[in-house]
C-alpha positions in Angstrom: -90.0 -9.2 85.2 -86.8 -11.0 85.2 -83.4 -9.3 85.4 -80.1 -10.1 84.1 -77.2 -9.9 86.2 -76.1 -6.8 85.1 -79.5 -5.1 85.3 -79.6 -6.3 88.9 -76.1 -4.9 89.7 -76.9 -1.7 88.2 -80.4 -1.5 90.3 -78.3 -2.4 93.4 -75.5 0.1 92.9 -78.1 3.0 92.6 -80.2 1.6 95.6 -77.0 1.6 98.0 -75.9 5.2 96.5 -79.1 6.5 97.5 -79.2 4.5 100.8 -75.7 5.9 101.7 -76.9 9.5 100.8 -79.9 9.4 102.7 -78.3 7.4 105.8 -75.0 9.1 105.9 -74.3 9.2 109.4 -75.8 5.8 110.2 -73.4 4.1 107.5 -70.3 6.3 108.8 -71.0 5.1 112.6 -71.2 1.4 111.3 -68.1 1.9 109.4 -66.4 3.4 112.4 -67.4 0.3 114.7 -66.5 -2.4 112.0 -63.1 -0.7 111.8 -62.4 -0.5 115.7 -63.5 -4.3 115.8 -60.8 -5.2 113.2 -58.4 -3.0 114.7 -58.7 -4.9 118.1 -58.9 -8.3 116.7 -55.9 -7.8 114.3 -52.9 -6.2 116.1 -50.3 -8.2 114.2 -51.8 -6.7 110.9 -51.8 -3.2 112.2 -48.3 -3.2 113.3 -47.2 -4.5 110.0 -49.3 -1.9 108.2 -47.7 0.7 110.4 -44.3 -0.3 109.7 -45.0 -0.5 106.1 -46.4 3.0 106.1 -43.3 4.4 108.0 -40.8 2.9 105.4 -42.9 4.4 102.4 -43.2 7.8 104.2 -40.3 8.5 106.6 -40.7 12.3 106.2 -44.3 12.0 107.7 -42.8 10.1 110.7 -40.1 12.8 111.1 -43.0 15.6 111.0 -45.2 14.0 113.2 -42.3 13.2 115.8 -41.5 16.9 115.5 -45.0 18.1 116.0 -45.2 16.5 119.3 -42.7 19.0 120.7 -44.7 22.0 119.0 -47.1 23.8 121.2 -50.4 25.0 119.4 -53.4 27.0 120.4 -56.4 25.1 120.6 -58.4 26.9 118.1 -58.7 26.4 114.4 -56.8 28.8 112.1 -59.7 29.0 109.6 -62.9 28.7 111.2 -62.1 29.4 114.9 -63.6 26.4 116.2 -62.2 24.7 119.5 -63.4 21.3 118.8 -61.3 18.3 117.5 -58.1 20.3 116.8 -55.2 18.6 114.8 -51.8 19.6 113.8 -51.6 20.2 109.9 -48.3 20.0 107.9 -48.6 21.9 104.6 -45.1 20.7 103.8 -43.6 17.6 105.3 -40.0 18.9 104.7 -40.5 21.6 107.2 -41.6 19.5 110.3 -41.9 22.3 112.8 -44.1 24.3 110.6 -47.7 23.0 112.0 -50.9 24.8 111.7 -54.0 24.1 114.2 -57.0 23.2 112.3 -60.2 21.3 113.2 -60.7 17.9 111.8 -63.2 19.2 108.9 -60.7 22.3 107.6 -57.7 19.7 108.0 -59.5 17.3 105.7 -60.4 19.9 103.3 -56.9 21.4 103.2 -55.4 17.7 102.5 -58.0 17.5 99.8 -56.9 21.0 98.1 -53.1 20.1 98.6 -54.0 16.7 96.7 -55.5 18.4 94.0 -52.8 21.0 93.6 -50.0 18.1 93.5 -51.9 16.2 90.8 -52.0 19.2 88.4 
């Protein structure tokens, strides 16, 4: 059986989707490794990206700078985890308002805020 280009593209798309679903950890780890490799080999591009981000989001830069001086507990407010605690800013206009959240809860909180802002 010969496939057209479109049929092959659809097949490969489904195959990759199922592979990623079944090998999620392996896929994430390979992505992390390639990202770290790129970061090490492209320092100039990283600096440029960083400068552009700071120009586009000055309120975030101010909030992150202010958050450095805020002492927080090393316990997630949501789940009580003590692993990988991050400082979450629900509102960047209030830079000193920081909540300690674990990485998972912080990602979920950002997701929820993004959905609410798009409504």
